[in-house]
C-alpha positions in Angstrom: -39.9 20.1 33.1 -37.4 18.2 35.2 -38.4 15.3 33.1 -37.3 17.1 30.0 -34.3 18.1 31.4 -33.3 14.4 32.7 -34.3 13.2 29.0 -31.9 15.6 27.5 -29.0 14.7 30.0 -29.4 11.3 29.4 -29.2 11.7 25.8 -26.0 13.7 26.0 -24.6 11.0 28.3 -25.6 8.7 25.8 -23.8 10.5 22.9 -20.5 10.8 25.4 -20.7 7.1 25.9 -21.0 6.0 22.2 -18.0 8.8 21.4 -15.7 7.0 23.9 -16.7 3.1 23.6 -16.8 3.6 19.6 -14.8 6.3 18.6 -14.6 7.4 14.9 -11.9 7.7 12.7 -10.9 9.3 9.6 -11.1 5.9 8.0 -14.6 5.7 8.1 -14.7 9.1 6.4 -13.0 7.8 3.3 -15.5 6.8 0.4 -15.2 3.4 -1.4 -14.5 3.9 -5.0 -16.4 2.5 -7.7 -14.5 -1.0 -7.9 -14.9 -1.0 -4.1 -11.8 0.0 -2.9 -10.4 2.8 -0.4 -7.7 4.9 -2.0 -5.4 5.5 1.6 -2.8 7.3 -0.1 -0.2 8.1 -2.9 3.5 9.5 -2.9 6.4 9.8 -5.2 9.2 7.2 -4.8 12.4 9.3 -5.0 15.7 8.0 -5.6 19.1 9.7 -4.5 21.8 9.7 -6.9 24.8 11.1 -5.6 26.0 13.1 -8.4 22.6 14.5 -9.5 20.5 14.2 -6.4 16.9 13.3 -5.9 15.3 11.9 -9.2 11.4 11.3 -9.3 10.9 7.9 -10.4 7.4 6.8 -10.5 4.0 7.9 -8.8 2.4 5.3 -6.5 -1.1 4.9 -5.4 -2.4 2.3 -2.2 -5.7 0.9 -2.6 -7.4 -1.4 0.2 -10.6 -3.3 0.1 -11.0 -3.3 3.7 -9.3 -1.0 6.1 -6.9 -1.9 9.1 -8.0 -1.4 12.4 -5.4 0.9 13.3 -3.5 3.7 11.3 0.1 2.0 10.9 2.3 0.6 8.1 2.6 -2.7 10.2 -1.1 -3.1 10.2 -1.4 -2.4 6.3 1.5 -5.0 5.9 -0.3 -7.6 8.0 -4.2 -7.1 6.9 -5.3 -9.9 4.2 -7.5 -8.1 2.4 -7.7 -7.3 -1.3 -5.2 -4.6 -1.9 -3.5 -2.8 -4.8 -0.2 -0.7 -5.6 -0.1 0.8 -8.9 2.9 3.0 -10.1 2.8 5.3 -12.9 6.6 5.6 -14.4 8.0 9.3 -14.0 11.1 8.7 -16.2 12.4 5.7 -18.3 14.3 3.0 -16.2 16.4 0.2 -16.8 14.7 -3.4 -16.1 17.7 -4.4 -14.7 17.7 -1.5 -12.1 14.0 -2.0 -11.0 14.9 -5.8 -10.5 18.0 -4.8 -8.1 16.0 -2.3 -6.5 13.1 -5.0 -5.6 15.8 -7.6 -4.4 17.4 -5.3 -2.3 14.3 -4.4 -0.6 13.1 -8.0 0.3 16.7 -8.8 1.6 16.2 -5.3 3.8 13.2 -6.4 4.9 14.3 -10.2 5.8 12.7 -12.1 3.2 14.7 -14.7 1.2 12.3 -17.0 -1.1 14.4 -16.5 -4.2 12.3 -18.7 -6.3 9.2 -16.2 -5.4 11.4 -13.3 -5.7 12.7 -14.1 -9.2 9.2 -15.1 -10.2 8.0 -11.6 -9.3 11.2 -9.7 -10.7 11.2 -11.8 -13.9 8.2 -9.5 -15.1 10.5 -6.6 -15.3 12.0 -8.2 -18.7 12.2 -4.9 -20.5 12.7 -1.5 -19.5 9.9 0.7 -18.1 9.1 3.8 -20.0 8.0 7.2 -19.0 4.4 6.9 -18.6 3.9 3.2 -18.4 2.1 1.7 -15.4 3.0 -1.1 -13.1 0.1 -2.8 -10.9 0.8 -5.2 -8.1 -2.5 -6.6 -6.8 -3.2 -8.9 -3.7 -6.2 -11.4 -3.9 -7.0 -12.6 -0.2 -9.3 -15.3 -1.3 -6.5 -16.9 -3.4 -3.6 -15.6 -1.3 -2.2 -14.3 -4.7 0.0 -11.5 -5.3 0.3 -10.5 -8.8 2.9 -8.2 -10.5 1.6 -6.8 -13.8 3.6 -4.4 -16.2 0.6 -2.7 -18.2 1.6 -3.6 -22.0 3.9 -6.2 -21.1 4.1 -9.4 -18.8 3.0 -10.3 -15.5 3.3 -13.2 -12.9 1.1 -14.5 -9.9 2.8 -15.7 -6.8 1.1 -17.8 -4.0 1.2 -17.1 -0.4 0.6 -14.5 2.4 4.2 -14.4 3.1 5.2 -13.1 0.0 2.0 -10.5 0.3 3.6 -9.4 3.7 7.1 -9.2 2.2 5.9 -7.6 -1.0 4.0 -4.5 1.1 6.8 -4.4 3.1 8.9 -3.0 0.3 6.8 0.3 0.8 5.6 0.1 4.7 8.6 -1.7 6.1 12.2 -1.0 5.9 12.8 1.3 3.1 15.1 4.1 2.1 12.4 6.6 1.8 10.2 5.9 5.0 8.2 9.0 4.6 6.7 7.3 1.4 5.0 4.6 3.4 3.4 7.6 5.8 2.3 9.0 2.6 0.5 5.7 1.3 -1.5 5.6 4.6 -2.4 9.4 5.1 -5.8 9.1 4.0 -6.6 6.5 6.5 
């Protein structure tokens, strides 16, 4: 009987050790989608307009092929893995407004490579319509970030620096900080 009791205590102690040494997190509860990505969160981009108030601009989803070691916006920015942002426009927006907003975001986050920024914002050469999609995809193997307006143009920009600057637009300094939190809420 003592042998059985010691065996049970040993199993319980091992379980306690493994739960402390190898803690589980919600990240491991996420399931990969059919394309191999984890859906880390989603939100609504809102723009405050003085006379009107808050206006919903687009719905945004964030996906990552691998999950960061910690649940933080900075970890998502820094992680060199395949990842994707997808917008679905919730209203029509002029192309110059989209270009200006992206330029301001890069500037706010301290990124100033105008050649790469111009290449990315150049994709928005027409107004975006309600219901239209935009994807921003980073391919880790090639270090390329691709901006694509579905049914429109696209541009691919090389460099991990540009990927980090682009992901900072939602996970770094932003006038709607809660959006980044929503985009990692499932991790």
